C-alpha positions as CSV (number, residue, x, y, z in Angstrom):
1,W,86.7,105.7,144.2
2,F,87.5,105.2,139.7
3,S,87.3,102.7,137.2
4,V,89.3,102.9,133.5
5,S,87.3,101.1,131.8
6,N,87.0,101.1,127.5
7,Q,83.7,103.6,128.3
8,G,86.0,105.5,130.0
9,V,86.8,106.8,134.2
10,Q,83.8,106.0,136.2
11,T,83.7,107.4,139.7
12,D,81.9,105.8,142.7
13,A,81.3,108.5,145.2
14,E,80.0,106.3,147.5
15,K,83.1,104.9,147.6
16,F,84.8,108.0,148.0
17,K,82.4,109.4,150.4
18,Q,82.8,106.3,153.1
19,D,86.5,106.8,152.5
20,K,86.5,110.7,153.2
21,E,84.3,109.7,156.5
22,A,86.2,107.2,158.0
23,F,89.8,109.7,157.7
24,G,88.3,112.4,158.8
25,K,86.8,110.6,162.1
26,S,90.5,108.7,162.5
27,A,92.1,111.9,161.9
28,G,89.7,113.9,164.1
29,E,89.9,111.4,167.2
30,K,94.4,111.2,166.7
31,A,93.9,115.3,166.7
32,T,91.7,115.3,170.0
33,A,94.0,113.1,171.6
34,L,97.1,114.8,170.3
35,K,95.5,117.7,171.6
36,D,94.7,115.7,175.6
37,Q,98.6,114.7,175.2
38,V,100.0,118.3,174.6
39,A,97.6,119.2,178.0
40,G,99.4,116.4,179.6
41,L,102.8,117.9,178.9
42,W,101.6,121.3,179.6
43,K,101.0,120.2,183.6
44,K,104.4,118.7,183.5
45,T,106.2,121.9,183.1
46,E,104.8,123.4,186.2
47,G,107.9,122.0,187.6
48,L,110.2,123.2,185.3
49,T,111.7,126.9,185.7
50,G,114.0,129.5,184.1
51,D,114.9,128.9,180.2
52,D,114.0,125.7,180.0
53,K,109.9,126.4,181.6
54,A,110.5,129.3,178.6
55,H,111.3,127.0,175.4
56,T,109.0,124.4,176.1
57,E,106.1,126.2,177.6
58,K,106.7,128.1,173.5
59,E,107.2,125.0,171.8
60,L,104.1,124.1,173.4
61,A,102.4,127.3,172.4
62,E,103.3,126.5,168.9
63,L,101.6,122.3,168.9
64,G,98.1,123.9,170.2
65,K,99.1,126.5,167.1
66,K,99.3,123.7,164.9
67,H,96.1,121.7,166.2
68,E,94.1,124.8,165.5
69,R,95.6,123.9,161.9
70,H,94.7,120.4,161.9
71,E,90.7,121.7,162.9
72,K,90.8,123.9,159.9
73,Q,92.3,121.1,158.1
74,L,89.5,118.8,159.3
75,K,86.7,121.2,158.5
76,E,88.6,121.7,154.5
77,L,88.5,117.7,154.6
78,A,84.3,117.9,154.9
79,D,83.9,120.1,152.3
80,A,86.7,118.5,149.9
81,G,85.4,117.1,146.9
82,Q,87.5,113.8,145.1
83,D,89.8,116.9,143.2
84,R,91.1,118.3,146.7
85,F,91.2,114.9,149.2
86,E,94.2,113.2,148.9
87,S,96.2,116.3,149.0
88,I,94.6,117.6,152.3
89,R,94.3,113.7,153.8
90,Q,98.2,113.8,153.3
91,D,98.6,117.3,154.2
92,I,97.1,115.9,157.2
93,T,98.7,112.9,158.4
94,R,102.3,114.2,157.7
95,A,101.2,117.1,160.1
96,L,99.9,114.6,162.7
97,E,102.8,112.5,162.6
98,E,105.1,115.8,162.9
99,V,103.2,116.5,166.2
100,D,103.2,113.1,167.7
101,Q,107.0,113.2,167.1
102,K,107.0,116.4,169.0
103,I,105.2,115.5,171.1
104,A,107.3,112.7,172.1
105,E,110.6,114.3,171.8
106,L,108.8,116.8,174.7
107,T,107.5,114.1,176.7
108,K,111.1,112.8,176.9
109,K,112.7,116.3,177.9
110,L,110.2,117.2,180.2
111,E,110.6,113.6,182.2
112,K,114.2,114.3,182.0
113,A,113.9,117.7,183.5
114,K,112.1,115.6,186.4
115,D,114.8,113.0,187.3
116,K,117.7,116.1,187.2
């Protein structure tokens, strides 16, 4: 987005716009896919009972809240300038990775519960 020369720092607004749009699209698609995975996990909780069910549903509800935060961050990203883009991008990337990891853990847990 920028280059440094003996004339100073120059920015490439078009390149920044393209990068921001590409990341926003990719992150939005990933967030939607994760939301769909969470919905699938809700269906798998139907066979659980007692504490297992309550604990798993609590974790899934927390993932739902995280998805709402992702949506808010994606809106912030769309409005962000070059000064804020990188920090928002890092936050979104980290948050999506955390949700992906949590989904994998819950999926394993629900598969084990199903096998019992």
